[in-house]
N, C-alpha and C positions, 0 to 999 in steps of 0.2 A: 408643359408642367404648370399646373395652377398653383396659386399661393394660399389655398384654403388651409387655415390652421398652421400656417408657416410663414406669416408675414415678416417674421424676424430674420429670415434667411433667404426669402424668395421675393423678387421684385414684382412689378405689375405687368411685365411683358414676357411671360413664359409662353410656350407653344404647346398646344394640344392638352390632353388630360394626363394626370399622373398615373403611372403604372407601378408595378411592384418594384422594379429596379429604381425608378425615380424616388419612391418612398424610402428606400434604403439610403439614397444619397441625401435626402432631406433629413433623415434621422441622424446621419453622421454630421451634417452641417449644424444641426441644432445642438448636438452633443459637444461639439468642439467650437461653438460660437463662430461659425463661418457663414459667408454669404455666397450665394450662387450668382456669380457676376453676369452670366449670359442673360438673366431675367431682368436686368435693370435698365436695358436700353431698347428703344423702339426701333425695330428693323423690319425690312420687307421679308417676305417668306423665304426667298433664296438666301438671305443673309442670316437666317435662323436655322434652317434645316441642314443637318450635317450628314444625314444618311438617307438615301433613296433606293427603294427596291420595288419596282412595279408601282402599285398604288400606295405603298407604305412610305410614309415620310415621318422622320422623327428628328428631334434635336440631338439626342443621344450623347453628345459630348458637352461637358460642363467645366467651367473654370471657377474654382473656389478661392476665396481669400478671407482674411480676418475681417470681421464686420466693420471695425473702425478704420480699415484701409480702403473701403469701397470709394471713399472720396478721392483717392489717388488714381483710380482707374479712369482713363480717358475714353476708351471705347472697347467694345467686345462684339465680334461678329464672325459669321462663317464666310469663308472665301469660296463663292460658288463656282469659280472657274478653275480651281485648283483641286487636285485629287492626291491623297496620300496612299490610297488603296482604291480598288474598284468600288464605285458608288459611295465613297467615303470622302468627305471634304474636311479640310483642317479648320480649326477655330483660331482666330487672331485676337489677342488681347493687348491693348496699349496701356501702359502704366507709367505714371509720373514718378520717377525715383529721385529722391534727394540724397545725395551722398554727403556724409559727415566726415569722410576720410580726408585727413589733411596730410599732404605730402611734406615730410620734414626735409628741409633743405640741408644739404651737407655743408657744415661749416668749414671754412678754409682758413688755414694758418696765414697770418699776416706778419710781414717783417716789421720790426719795431724801429722804423726810420726815425722816430722822434728822439731816440737815444743819441742821435748825432748832435743834439744840443749839449751833451756832456763833453767837456773838453778832452778828457782822457780817451773816451770811446771814439770821438771824432778824429783824434790824432792817430789812433791805431788804424782806423778805417782808411784814412788818407794815405798812410804809408803803404798799405796793401794795394790800394787803388793805383798809386803811382807805379808800383811794380808791374801791375797788370798792363798799364798803358805802354810801358817800355817793352814788354815781352810780345804783345799782340797788337796788330793794327786792324784786324777784321772786326767790324762793329758788332756782329752777332756773337762772336766769340767773347769779346770784351764784356758785353752786357750780361751774357750767361755767367761769366766768372764773377762779375760784380754782384749779381744776385746771390750767388753761392757764398761769397765772402760776407755779404751783408747779413745773411742768415746765421753764419758762424759767429760774427763779431757782435751783431746787434741782437740776435735772437728772434724768436717768433712768438706771437700771442697764442695762447691755448685755443684749441678748436672748440672746446665746450663753452667758451665765453661768447656772449653776443657782441655784435658790433658796438663799439663805444663803451663797453663794459669796463675796460681798463682805463680809468680816468687818471692818466699820468699828469694832466694839467692841474689837477685839484691839489695844489700845494698850499703851504701855510699862508703865502702872500695873497692868493686868491680867496682863501677862506676868510682872512681878515677883512678884505675888501667887501665881500658879500655880507659879512656880519655888520660892518659899518653902514653899508647901504640900507640894510633892513632896519637898523636902529634909527637911522635918520628918517626913513619913511614912516615908521611908527610915530615918531615925534611930530613929523609934519602933519600926519593925519589927525593928531590930537589938537593941533593948533595951526590951521592953514593960513592964518593971518601973519604968522611970524616969518619975516623976510630972511632972518638969519638961518632958520631951519631949512628954508628953500635953497639957500646958497650951499649949505652943508650937504644936502641931498644931491645937488648938482655936481659938487666936487666928488662925492662918493661914487656916483655913476660914471664919471670920467675915469676914475682910478680903476674901476671894475672893467671898463672897456679896454684898458691898456693890456 
């Protein structure tokens, strides 16, 4: 298949001359802005010819793709030692595919162990825990019951929230420490020679780390 008057869809490495059936394929490729992939790669005769009958040899099978996707095709050739039918060889096309599919990880509920910092909640949990220790001695049974009780007493974080989304530590004390640290830093940046401002910033940082 030559590329005369069809350089937009046929490469420089076609085989033989264009016949009526080939012309129909070219017309379709031009109408739908396709490229005939087989003609873009230099191959030996056996890797081009797909059908042989006596002295008749033809490419006959073509693989088409969108013109702007030709850059993603790695190779295209006939497999000379394989037959899908008598005297008919398959055509192999290797394509580089980039997947944009992102697998969404299933979020898991997490026990709110941090609630044990609350005196009342901690007292309730300890009472139930002591009861479990008295009733059972098997470690696997105890741990299973403790997890169940923890879920009931402490609760679980919602599945639709990302890890770290529930900022239970962001209380008023932390907020005040952050605000003080920022104010001291701004003042220090305006006057880096002031030793008093440096000391205040150092104290603010220590409070925030606590």
